[in-house]
C-alpha positions in Angstrom: 91.4 90.5 86.8 94.5 92.3 88.1 95.7 93.1 91.6 97.1 96.6 92.1 99.0 97.9 95.1 99.2 101.6 95.4 101.7 102.9 98.0 102.6 106.5 98.9 106.4 107.0 98.9 109.3 104.7 98.1 110.4 101.8 100.2 113.7 103.0 101.5 114.8 100.0 103.6 116.6 97.7 101.1 115.9 94.6 103.1 112.1 95.3 102.9 112.4 96.2 99.2 114.1 92.9 98.5 111.4 90.9 100.4 108.6 92.9 98.7 110.1 92.2 95.3 110.5 88.5 96.1 106.9 88.1 97.0 105.9 90.2 93.9 107.8 87.7 91.7 106.2 84.7 93.4 102.7 86.3 93.1 103.0 86.6 89.3 102.6 82.8 89.2 99.1 83.3 90.5 97.8 86.5 89.1 98.8 89.8 87.4 100.2 92.3 89.9 101.1 96.0 89.5 102.7 98.1 92.2 102.2 101.8 91.8 104.5 103.9 94.0 103.4 107.5 94.3 106.1 110.1 94.9 106.6 111.6 98.3 105.5 115.1 98.8 108.5 117.4 98.5 107.1 120.1 100.9 105.4 117.8 103.4 107.3 119.3 106.4 105.8 122.7 105.7 102.2 121.3 105.5 99.7 120.3 108.2 98.7 116.6 108.6 95.4 117.4 107.0 97.1 119.1 104.0 99.4 116.1 103.6 96.5 113.7 103.6 94.6 115.9 101.1 97.5 116.1 98.7 98.3 112.4 99.0 94.6 111.6 98.6 94.5 113.6 95.3 97.5 111.5 94.0 95.8 108.2 95.0 92.5 109.2 93.4 94.2 110.2 90.2 95.5 106.7 89.5 92.2 104.9 90.3 90.0 103.8 87.4 86.2 103.6 87.2 85.1 100.2 88.3 88.1 99.6 90.6 87.3 97.7 93.8 89.4 99.8 96.3 90.6 98.3 99.6 92.4 100.5 102.1 94.9 99.0 104.4 93.9 100.9 107.5 94.0 100.4 111.3 90.2 100.7 111.4 89.7 97.9 108.8 88.6 94.3 109.3 91.0 92.0 110.9 91.3 88.4 109.6 93.3 85.3 110.2 95.2 84.3 107.1 92.8 81.5 106.2 89.9 84.0 106.4 91.8 86.4 104.2 92.2 83.7 101.6 88.5 83.0 101.6 87.8 86.8 101.4 90.3 87.0 98.5 88.6 84.1 96.7 85.3 86.0 96.9 86.9 89.3 95.7 88.7 87.6 92.8 85.4 86.0 91.6 83.3 89.1 91.9 85.7 91.9 90.8 85.7 92.3 87.1 88.8 94.4 86.4 91.1 95.6 89.2 91.3 94.8 92.9 93.2 97.8 94.3 94.9 97.8 97.7 96.1 101.2 99.0 98.7 101.9 101.6 98.7 105.5 102.5 101.2 107.8 104.0 102.1 108.2 107.7 98.9 110.2 108.5 96.5 107.9 106.8 93.9 108.8 104.2 91.9 111.9 103.2 88.1 111.9 103.6 87.8 111.6 99.8 89.9 108.4 99.7 87.8 106.9 102.5 84.7 107.9 100.6 86.0 106.2 97.4 87.0 103.0 99.2 84.9 99.8 98.9 86.4 98.2 102.0 89.2 98.4 104.6 91.5 95.8 105.9 93.7 95.9 109.0 96.8 93.7 109.2 97.0 93.9 113.0 95.9 95.8 116.0 99.5 96.8 116.4 101.0 99.8 114.5 103.7 99.1 111.9 105.7 101.5 109.8 104.2 102.0 106.3 107.4 100.3 105.0 106.7 97.2 107.1 103.1 97.1 106.1 104.1 96.8 102.5 106.2 93.7 103.2 103.6 92.1 105.5 100.8 92.7 103.1 102.7 91.2 100.2 103.5 88.1 102.3 99.8 87.7 103.3 98.7 88.1 99.7 101.1 85.4 98.7 99.9 83.2 101.6 96.3 83.7 100.5 97.1 82.5 97.0 98.9 79.4 98.3 96.0 78.6 100.6 93.6 78.9 97.7 95.7 76.5 95.6 96.1 74.0 98.5 99.9 74.4 98.5 102.2 73.6 101.5 103.3 77.2 102.3 100.6 77.7 105.0 100.2 75.3 108.0 97.2 75.2 110.3 
């Protein structure tokens, strides 16, 4: 079983990139992890929001594989405490045969086709964060989930 994070566009804030990379290295101790960064649209400023979502959606769908369990990080998704996310992850890890794929879309969200392909949606907060920050927060929460499942001292109740 492999965890895959698909993100639209590069992380341009170096501090965030360093933190994301740090959690990525830590997570390799627990499970295989791939991060797929899709290119930014070159002509996005000349497109409508709907056209941007559609084109980004096509890129997202092109890297998914049959049998992927696809989880969108979306403001309308389920909210959980960290301990609940760990239990949710444990269940997903035991029931997903190949790839558990988390997707962070672009600034306008996801196309209808991507929503249709998704198996589930998670929200990291009721607050709105930049997509660059979401990457960092998600990686930390994924790491926290793994340490909770192993009974390690990283998380305190």
